[in-house]
C-alpha positions as CSV (number, residue, x, y, z in Angstrom):
1,M,-14.2,111.6,2.0
2,Y,-14.1,109.7,-1.3
3,V,-16.4,111.3,-3.8
4,V,-17.4,109.7,-7.1
5,V,-19.3,111.7,-9.7
6,G,-21.2,109.9,-12.5
7,G,-23.9,107.2,-12.6
8,G,-22.5,105.2,-15.6
9,V,-20.6,101.9,-15.5
10,A,-17.3,103.5,-14.5
11,G,-18.7,105.5,-11.6
12,V,-20.8,102.6,-10.3
13,C,-17.9,100.1,-10.5
14,C,-15.6,102.6,-8.7
15,V,-18.1,103.0,-5.9
16,Q,-18.6,99.2,-5.6
17,E,-14.8,98.6,-5.5
18,L,-14.3,101.4,-2.9
19,V,-17.0,99.8,-0.7
20,Q,-15.3,96.4,-0.9
21,L,-11.8,97.8,-0.3
22,L,-12.8,99.9,2.6
23,D,-14.5,96.9,4.2
24,N,-11.4,94.8,3.7
25,Y,-8.7,97.3,4.3
26,S,-10.2,100.0,6.5
27,T,-7.0,100.6,8.4
28,S,-5.1,101.2,5.1
29,S,-7.6,103.9,3.9
30,S,-7.6,106.0,7.1
31,N,-4.8,108.3,5.9
32,S,-6.9,111.5,5.4
33,S,-7.5,113.9,8.3
34,S,-11.0,114.7,7.1
35,T,-12.2,111.2,6.5
36,V,-15.6,110.7,8.1
37,L,-15.3,108.0,10.8
38,N,-18.9,107.8,11.9
39,G,-20.9,107.5,8.7
40,P,-20.4,106.8,5.0
41,K,-16.9,107.3,3.7
42,I,-18.1,107.5,0.1
43,T,-20.3,110.1,-1.5
44,F,-21.8,109.1,-4.8
45,I,-23.2,111.9,-6.9
46,C,-25.1,110.1,-9.6
47,G,-27.2,112.8,-11.4
48,S,-30.9,113.7,-11.1
49,A,-32.3,110.8,-13.2
50,G,-32.5,108.4,-10.3
51,F,-31.2,105.5,-12.3
52,I,-27.6,104.2,-12.7
53,K,-26.0,101.7,-15.1
54,T,-24.9,98.6,-13.3
55,V,-23.1,95.5,-14.5
56,D,-25.6,92.7,-14.2
57,E,-23.4,89.8,-15.4
58,V,-19.8,89.2,-16.1
59,S,-18.8,86.2,-18.2
60,K,-15.1,85.2,-18.7
61,V,-14.3,84.1,-22.2
62,T,-10.5,83.9,-21.7
63,K,-8.0,85.0,-19.1
64,V,-8.6,88.6,-20.1
65,L,-11.5,88.7,-22.5
66,E,-14.9,89.0,-20.9
67,T,-18.4,90.0,-21.8
68,I,-20.7,92.0,-19.6
69,K,-24.4,92.8,-19.4
70,V,-25.4,96.2,-18.3
71,K,-28.8,97.3,-17.0
72,E,-30.4,100.3,-15.5
73,S,-31.1,100.1,-11.8
74,P,-32.7,102.5,-9.3
75,V,-30.0,104.1,-7.3
76,S,-32.1,104.5,-4.2
77,S,-31.7,100.9,-3.0
78,Y,-28.5,99.9,-4.7
79,F,-25.8,100.8,-2.2
80,P,-25.8,100.3,1.6
81,T,-26.7,103.6,3.2
82,D,-24.2,103.1,6.0
83,K,-21.4,103.0,3.5
84,V,-22.4,105.2,0.6
85,K,-24.2,108.6,0.7
86,V,-26.1,108.9,-2.6
87,I,-26.9,112.3,-3.9
88,Q,-29.2,112.5,-6.9
89,E,-28.1,115.9,-8.2
90,N,-25.7,117.2,-10.9
91,V,-22.4,118.9,-10.4
92,K,-22.6,122.5,-11.8
93,S,-19.1,123.7,-11.1
94,W,-16.1,123.1,-8.8
95,D,-13.2,124.7,-7.1
96,S,-10.3,122.2,-7.5
97,K,-8.0,124.2,-5.2
98,K,-10.4,124.2,-2.3
99,K,-11.7,120.7,-3.2
100,I,-15.4,121.8,-3.3
101,L,-18.1,120.6,-5.7
102,F,-21.1,122.9,-6.3
103,L,-24.3,121.0,-6.9
104,S,-27.5,121.8,-8.9
105,N,-29.5,122.2,-5.7
106,G,-27.1,124.7,-4.2
107,D,-25.3,122.3,-1.9
108,Q,-21.5,122.1,-1.6
109,I,-19.6,118.8,-1.2
110,I,-16.0,118.8,0.1
111,Y,-13.9,115.9,-1.0
112,D,-10.5,114.4,-0.1
113,K,-10.2,112.4,-3.2
114,L,-12.4,112.7,-6.3
115,C,-13.2,110.3,-9.1
116,I,-14.7,112.0,-12.2
117,A,-16.8,109.5,-14.2
118,T,-19.3,111.7,-16.0
119,G,-19.1,109.8,-19.3
120,A,-19.5,111.1,-22.8
121,S,-22.4,112.5,-25.0
122,P,-23.3,111.4,-28.5
123,I,-22.1,113.7,-31.3
124,N,-24.8,115.6,-33.1
125,N,-24.2,118.8,-35.0
126,F,-27.9,119.3,-36.0
127,E,-30.8,120.5,-33.8
128,N,-34.0,119.2,-35.3
129,E,-37.1,117.5,-33.9
130,N,-36.6,114.7,-36.5
131,V,-33.0,113.9,-35.4
132,L,-32.2,111.2,-32.8
133,T,-28.7,110.5,-31.6
134,L,-27.9,107.0,-30.4
135,R,-25.4,106.2,-27.6
136,D,-26.9,103.8,-25.1
137,L,-30.1,102.5,-23.6
138,D,-31.4,106.0,-22.8
139,T,-32.4,106.6,-26.4
140,V,-33.7,103.2,-27.3
141,E,-37.2,103.8,-25.9
142,I,-37.5,107.1,-28.0
143,L,-36.3,105.2,-31.1
144,K,-38.8,102.5,-30.5
145,K,-41.7,105.0,-30.4
146,R,-40.5,106.9,-33.5
147,L,-40.1,103.7,-35.5
148,E,-43.8,102.9,-35.1
149,T,-44.8,105.5,-37.7
150,A,-41.6,105.9,-39.7
151,R,-41.6,104.9,-43.4
152,R,-38.0,105.8,-44.1
153,V,-35.0,106.6,-41.9
154,V,-31.6,108.0,-42.7
155,L,-28.9,106.3,-40.6
156,V,-25.7,108.3,-40.2
157,G,-22.5,106.6,-38.9
158,N,-20.4,103.5,-39.5
159,G,-19.4,102.3,-36.0
160,G,-20.8,99.5,-34.0
161,I,-24.1,101.1,-33.2
162,A,-24.9,102.1,-36.8
163,N,-23.9,98.7,-38.2
164,E,-26.0,96.8,-35.7
165,L,-29.0,99.1,-36.3
166,A,-28.7,98.9,-40.1
167,Y,-28.8,95.1,-39.7
168,E,-31.7,95.0,-37.2
169,L,-34.2,97.5,-38.4
170,K,-37.4,96.0,-39.8
171,G,-40.3,97.3,-41.9
172,V,-38.7,100.6,-43.0
173,E,-36.6,102.0,-45.8
174,I,-33.0,102.6,-44.6
175,I,-30.8,105.1,-46.3
176,W,-27.4,104.6,-44.7
177,A,-24.9,107.4,-45.0
178,I,-21.2,106.5,-44.3
179,R,-18.1,108.5,-44.6
180,H,-16.0,105.4,-45.7
181,L,-16.0,103.3,-48.8
182,T,-17.0,100.1,-46.9
183,I,-19.4,99.3,-44.1
184,A,-18.0,98.7,-40.6
185,A,-14.8,100.4,-41.6
186,S,-14.2,101.5,-38.0
187,Y,-13.4,97.8,-37.2
188,F,-12.9,95.8,-40.4
189,D,-11.1,95.9,-43.7
190,K,-12.8,95.6,-47.0
191,Q,-12.6,91.8,-47.2
192,A,-14.3,91.4,-43.8
193,A,-17.0,93.9,-44.6
194,T,-17.9,91.9,-47.7
195,L,-18.8,89.0,-45.4
196,F,-21.5,91.1,-43.9
197,L,-23.2,92.4,-47.1
198,P,-25.6,89.5,-47.7
199,R,-26.8,89.7,-44.1
200,L,-27.2,93.5,-44.3
201,A,-29.4,93.1,-47.4
202,A,-31.7,90.4,-46.0
203,G,-31.6,90.8,-42.2
204,R,-31.0,87.7,-40.1
205,L,-30.7,84.5,-42.1
206,N,-30.1,80.9,-41.1
207,E,-26.5,79.8,-41.4
208,S,-25.7,78.1,-44.7
209,L,-23.4,75.1,-45.1
210,K,-19.8,75.9,-44.4
211,P,-17.9,76.4,-47.6
212,E,-14.1,75.8,-48.0
213,A,-12.0,78.5,-46.3
214,V,-9.7,80.7,-48.4
215,R,-6.4,81.7,-46.8
216,T,-4.3,84.7,-47.9
217,R,-1.2,86.5,-46.7
218,Y,0.0,89.9,-47.5
219,T,2.4,92.5,-46.2
220,I,1.4,96.0,-45.0
221,S,4.3,98.2,-46.2
222,S,3.0,101.5,-45.0
223,H,0.3,102.9,-42.7
224,I,-1.1,104.9,-45.6
225,E,-1.9,101.6,-47.3
226,S,-3.4,100.1,-44.1
227,T,-5.8,103.0,-43.8
228,S,-7.0,102.9,-47.3
229,E,-10.1,101.2,-48.7
230,A,-8.2,97.9,-48.6
231,D,-7.6,98.0,-44.9
232,P,-9.2,101.0,-43.0
233,S,-7.8,101.6,-39.6
234,T,-10.0,101.8,-36.6
235,S,-11.3,105.3,-35.9
236,G,-13.1,104.6,-32.7
237,G,-16.7,103.9,-32.6
238,C,-18.2,101.8,-29.9
239,A,-21.0,99.3,-29.9
240,L,-23.7,98.9,-27.3
241,G,-23.1,95.2,-27.2
242,P,-25.3,92.4,-28.6
243,Y,-28.3,92.9,-26.3
244,W,-29.5,96.4,-26.6
245,L,-31.5,96.1,-29.8
246,S,-33.9,93.6,-28.2
247,K,-35.3,96.6,-26.4
248,L,-36.8,97.8,-29.7
249,E,-39.2,94.9,-29.7
250,Q,-39.7,95.2,-33.5
251,K,-42.3,93.2,-35.3
252,D,-41.8,91.9,-38.8
253,G,-45.0,93.5,-40.1
254,N,-46.1,93.4,-43.8
255,K,-43.6,95.9,-45.1
256,K,-40.2,94.6,-46.3
257,R,-37.0,96.3,-45.1
258,K,-35.0,98.0,-47.8
259,V,-31.4,99.2,-47.5
260,H,-29.5,101.7,-49.7
261,I,-26.0,102.8,-48.8
262,I,-24.5,106.2,-49.8
263,K,-20.8,106.0,-49.4
264,D,-18.0,108.6,-48.8
265,V,-20.4,111.3,-47.5
266,E,-21.2,113.3,-44.5
267,V,-24.4,115.2,-43.6
268,A,-24.2,118.9,-44.6
269,N,-27.7,120.1,-43.5
270,I,-31.0,118.9,-42.1
271,E,-34.3,120.8,-42.3
272,N,-38.0,120.1,-41.9
273,W,-39.5,118.9,-45.1
274,D,-41.2,121.5,-47.4
275,I,-42.8,119.9,-50.4
276,S,-42.7,123.2,-52.3
277,K,-38.9,123.4,-52.2
278,H,-37.5,120.0,-51.3
279,S,-37.1,116.8,-53.2
280,T,-35.0,113.6,-53.2
281,L,-32.1,114.0,-55.5
282,T,-30.2,110.7,-55.3
283,D,-30.2,107.5,-57.2
284,L,-32.5,105.3,-55.1
285,P,-33.6,101.8,-56.1
286,D,-37.0,101.7,-57.9
287,E,-38.7,100.0,-54.9
288,F,-38.1,103.0,-52.6
289,E,-41.1,105.2,-52.0
290,A,-41.4,108.4,-54.0
291,D,-41.8,111.9,-52.6
292,T,-45.5,112.3,-53.4
293,N,-46.7,111.9,-49.8
294,G,-44.0,114.2,-48.3
295,W,-41.6,113.5,-45.5
296,K,-40.8,115.0,-42.1
297,A,-37.1,115.8,-42.7
298,F,-34.9,116.9,-45.6
299,V,-31.2,115.8,-45.6
300,L,-28.5,117.3,-47.7
301,F,-25.2,115.4,-48.0
302,S,-21.7,116.7,-48.6
303,N,-21.8,115.3,-52.2
304,G,-24.8,117.4,-53.1
305,E,-27.3,114.5,-53.0
306,T,-30.6,115.1,-51.0
307,V,-33.2,112.8,-49.6
308,G,-36.4,112.9,-47.7
309,C,-37.2,110.8,-44.6
310,D,-39.2,110.6,-41.4
311,L,-36.3,110.2,-39.0
312,V,-32.5,110.9,-39.0
313,I,-30.6,108.6,-36.7
314,F,-27.0,109.6,-35.7
315,G,-24.5,107.1,-34.4
316,I,-21.2,108.8,-35.2
317,G,-19.4,108.6,-31.8
318,V,-19.2,110.5,-28.6
319,T,-17.4,113.5,-27.0
320,P,-16.3,113.4,-23.4
321,N,-18.4,115.5,-20.9
322,S,-15.5,117.5,-19.6
323,E,-16.9,121.1,-20.0
324,I,-17.8,121.7,-16.3
325,W,-14.5,120.3,-15.2
326,K,-12.2,122.3,-17.5
327,N,-14.0,125.6,-17.1
328,G,-11.8,127.9,-15.0
329,N,-9.3,125.1,-14.3
330,S,-6.3,125.7,-16.5
331,D,-4.3,123.1,-14.5
332,L,-6.6,120.3,-15.7
333,K,-5.0,118.8,-18.8
334,I,-7.5,118.2,-21.6
335,A,-6.7,116.0,-24.6
336,N,-7.5,116.8,-28.2
337,D,-10.6,114.6,-28.1
338,N,-11.9,116.7,-25.2
339,G,-11.2,114.0,-22.7
340,I,-9.5,114.5,-19.4
341,E,-5.9,113.2,-19.6
342,I,-4.9,110.5,-17.0
343,N,-1.7,108.7,-16.2
344,D,-1.2,105.0,-15.6
345,K,-2.7,105.4,-12.1
346,M,-5.9,107.0,-13.3
347,E,-4.7,110.4,-11.9
348,T,-5.4,113.6,-13.6
349,S,-3.0,116.6,-13.7
350,I,-4.7,117.9,-10.4
351,K,-3.7,116.2,-7.2
352,D,-6.2,113.9,-5.6
353,V,-8.5,114.0,-8.7
354,Y,-8.9,110.8,-10.6
355,C,-10.9,110.0,-13.8
356,A,-12.4,106.9,-15.3
357,G,-14.6,105.8,-18.2
358,D,-15.6,107.6,-21.4
359,I,-14.7,111.1,-20.0
360,C,-11.0,110.3,-19.7
361,T,-8.3,110.0,-22.3
362,A,-5.8,107.3,-21.2
363,K,-2.4,108.9,-22.1
364,G,-0.5,107.0,-19.4
365,F,-0.9,103.5,-20.6
366,H,1.8,102.6,-23.1
367,S,1.2,98.9,-24.0
368,K,1.5,98.5,-27.7
369,H,-1.3,96.0,-27.6
370,W,-3.8,98.1,-25.7
371,S,-5.9,101.1,-26.9
372,Q,-8.8,103.0,-25.5
373,M,-12.1,102.6,-27.4
374,R,-14.6,103.8,-24.8
375,L,-16.4,100.5,-24.3
376,W,-18.5,99.4,-21.3
377,T,-15.9,96.7,-20.5
378,Q,-13.2,99.3,-20.4
379,A,-15.3,101.6,-18.3
380,R,-15.8,98.8,-15.8
381,S,-12.0,98.0,-15.7
382,M,-11.2,101.7,-15.3
383,G,-13.7,102.2,-12.5
384,I,-12.3,99.3,-10.5
385,Y,-8.7,100.3,-11.0
386,C,-9.5,103.9,-10.2
387,A,-10.9,102.9,-6.8
388,R,-7.7,101.0,-6.0
389,S,-5.5,103.9,-7.1
390,M,-7.5,106.2,-4.8
391,L,-6.8,104.1,-1.8
392,F,-3.3,102.7,-2.4
393,K,-0.2,104.4,-3.7
394,D,1.7,101.6,-5.5
395,V,-1.2,99.5,-7.0
396,E,-0.4,97.9,-10.3
397,A,-2.6,98.1,-13.3
398,D,-4.7,95.0,-14.2
399,I,-3.6,92.8,-17.0
400,C,-6.6,94.1,-19.0
401,F,-4.5,97.2,-19.7
402,E,-1.8,95.1,-21.3
403,I,-4.0,93.8,-24.1
404,F,-7.1,95.2,-25.8
405,T,-9.9,92.7,-25.8
406,H,-13.5,93.1,-27.0
407,N,-16.2,90.6,-27.6
408,T,-19.4,91.8,-29.4
409,N,-21.8,90.9,-32.2
410,F,-21.9,92.1,-35.8
411,Y,-24.6,91.0,-38.3
412,G,-25.3,87.9,-36.2
413,F,-21.7,86.9,-36.1
414,N,-19.7,86.5,-32.8
415,V,-16.8,88.9,-33.1
416,V,-13.6,89.1,-31.0
417,F,-10.9,91.8,-31.3
418,L,-7.5,91.2,-29.7
419,G,-4.4,93.4,-29.3
420,D,-3.5,95.9,-32.0
421,F,-6.1,94.4,-34.3
422,A,-5.9,97.3,-36.7
423,G,-2.1,97.6,-36.7
424,E,-2.2,101.2,-35.4
425,H,0.9,100.8,-33.3
426,L,2.8,98.4,-35.6
427,E,5.8,99.7,-37.5
428,T,5.7,98.8,-41.1
429,P,6.2,96.5,-42.8
430,Y,4.2,93.8,-41.0
431,D,2.3,90.7,-42.2
432,A,-1.4,90.0,-42.3
433,D,-2.7,86.4,-42.5
434,V,-6.3,86.1,-43.4
435,R,-8.7,83.1,-43.5
436,C,-12.2,83.7,-44.9
437,S,-15.1,81.3,-45.3
438,P,-18.1,83.2,-46.9
439,E,-21.1,83.3,-44.6
440,Q,-19.2,81.5,-41.9
441,E,-16.0,83.1,-40.6
442,Y,-13.3,85.6,-41.0
443,I,-9.9,85.5,-39.2
444,K,-7.2,88.1,-39.5
445,V,-3.8,87.8,-37.7
446,L,-1.2,90.6,-37.7
447,T,2.4,89.5,-37.2
448,K,5.8,91.2,-37.1
449,D,9.1,89.5,-36.5
450,N,7.3,86.2,-36.1
451,R,5.2,87.5,-33.1
452,V,1.4,88.0,-33.1
453,H,0.3,91.5,-32.3
454,G,-3.4,91.8,-33.3
455,V,-6.3,89.5,-34.2
456,V,-9.8,89.8,-35.6
457,L,-12.1,86.8,-35.2
458,V,-15.5,86.7,-36.8
459,G,-17.7,83.6,-36.3
460,E,-17.4,80.7,-34.0
461,T,-13.6,80.1,-34.3
462,D,-12.7,79.0,-30.8
463,L,-9.3,80.7,-31.2
464,A,-9.6,83.6,-28.8
465,E,-7.8,82.1,-25.9
466,T,-4.9,80.8,-28.0
467,F,-4.3,84.1,-29.8
468,E,-4.7,86.1,-26.6
469,N,-1.9,84.0,-25.0
470,L,0.3,84.4,-28.1
471,I,-0.1,88.2,-27.9
472,L,0.5,88.4,-24.2
473,D,3.5,86.0,-24.2
474,Q,4.9,87.3,-27.5
475,T,5.6,83.7,-28.5
476,D,7.8,83.0,-31.5
477,V,5.5,81.6,-34.1
478,S,8.1,81.1,-36.8
479,P,7.9,77.3,-36.6
480,I,4.2,77.4,-37.7
481,I,4.0,80.7,-39.5
482,D,2.9,79.0,-42.8
483,D,0.2,77.0,-40.9
484,L,-0.9,79.8,-38.6
485,L,-4.4,79.8,-40.0
486,N,-4.5,76.3,-41.6
487,P,-7.9,74.9,-40.6
488,H,-6.4,71.4,-40.5
489,F,-3.6,72.4,-38.1
490,D,-4.4,72.5,-34.4
491,I,-2.6,75.6,-33.2
492,E,-4.1,75.3,-29.7
493,D,-2.7,71.8,-29.3
494,Y,0.7,72.8,-30.6
495,Y,1.2,75.5,-27.9
496,D,-0.5,73.6,-25.1
C-alpha cells in the first residue's frame, strides 16, 4: 500500500503520478507482499478540510522554466475511487517501525511505502486577534474581510508575499517593517530594488517610454560583500505567484493608499491598543492619520519605535510541519530549519519513508545551480519525482533539479530567476554584469571563469531560454563577455 499524507501541491502531484505509473507499469510495482490487489493501491490522507491544492495549468516558458496555476478543489470527486482511497482526516502520530499511522478519528493505516507531504506553516511569534499571517490562499479570504474596515495596516516581512501585498493594497495606510535596508532584499540587490520604488509609492502605473539602458560590471570579491546592502543574498521567502492577489477583489475607493517603510527592524511586541498608555512614536509622514481615534493594535519595533494600526500582517516565511513526524522518532533526521532531510531519491533516513514539498529539506541534491526555496513549482516537481522513487529503484532526477528556475511577478514586472542567481554557491571572486533601464528592465548575470552561473531578469527581456541553456551547458562566453548584455548584440542568434 502506497500512502501519501498531505493535501498540498506536493501530495496531490505525488498521488496523481502514482496513479499514472501504476496504470502504466502495474507489473513493476507489485513487489510488496502486502500490496492490495483487489482495490485501491493508494491511500491519500488529505486532512479534514475537504479541499486540496491542485495544479490547474502548467505553461512551459523554456525547457525547464515553467509557470503553474494552483487552485483549491474538493477532494471528494478528484481521484478515481477504484484507484485512490481518500481519507479526510489528520495524522496524529505514527509508529515508523511498525509502519502504522494513527489518525484523528482513531483509525490506523498500515503502509508499505509512505510519502510525507504535510507542508509548512507561516511563522508568527505573536498571538493576537489583530494579527494575520499570510502563506497561501487559505488566508486571503480572511484578509479580504479585515481590509474592508482597516484604516492602517502594519506589514511585516520582505519576501515575495510581503512585496506583492505592499504594492497591491489599496485605500489604506501601509507601514511596512523590513529587517533589511532595501525592499525585496530576499531576491534582489539594491540597484534592482530601486527599480521598484516608484511603483511601490504609486501602485500600478502605465509603462513609460523605454529610456536608454545603463550597463555596469563589477566583481564580487567576497561573500560578505555580496550579502551587504549593495547585494543582499537570498534568504528564502516564497511568493504565492502573480495570481493570488486578485482574490482580494479590492476597490479603489476614495481614500488614497499611503506607504511608509521602517527599515532594519523586527517586531518586538504586539498588544491590543489602549489609548491611555499607547501612542505612535515614529516619524510618520504628515498625511498619515493621527492617534486621536484610536487603533486596534499597538506594535513595538526592535529599534524602540511604536505605531498604532488596525491590522498586523505577517509574511516572514514558513517553518516545516514536522512536529508529529519527529516526535518519538530519533531515527528521522531533521535539518536545522525543522525540515525532514531527504537524499537525492526523496528518501528520508527511515526506510520506505519519503518526503516532498515544503516539509522536506533537500540535502541530497548537489547541483551548484539549484537551491530549494519552497515554491509551488518545486513542490510539484518533488511530488512527481517522489512517486517515481517510491516505485522504481534507479530512477534519475528530473532536469529541474539541475538548475533553479522561477517565474513570478514583482511590482507589475515579469521576473525570472535562473541558477545560482544570488551567488550563494559561487566561490569568490566572480563577476556581475548588470543592465538597467529605469521603469523598464533589470538584468543581472553572474559569471565565473567565463561561464554563466546565475541570472535575474526583470521585465520583458526574452532572454530566459538563452541564459538557461548557457547555465545548463556551461558554455564558454569569453568570446562575447564584453557584449553579454549589450542590447544591440543578439546573444540568442550568436549561440543558435
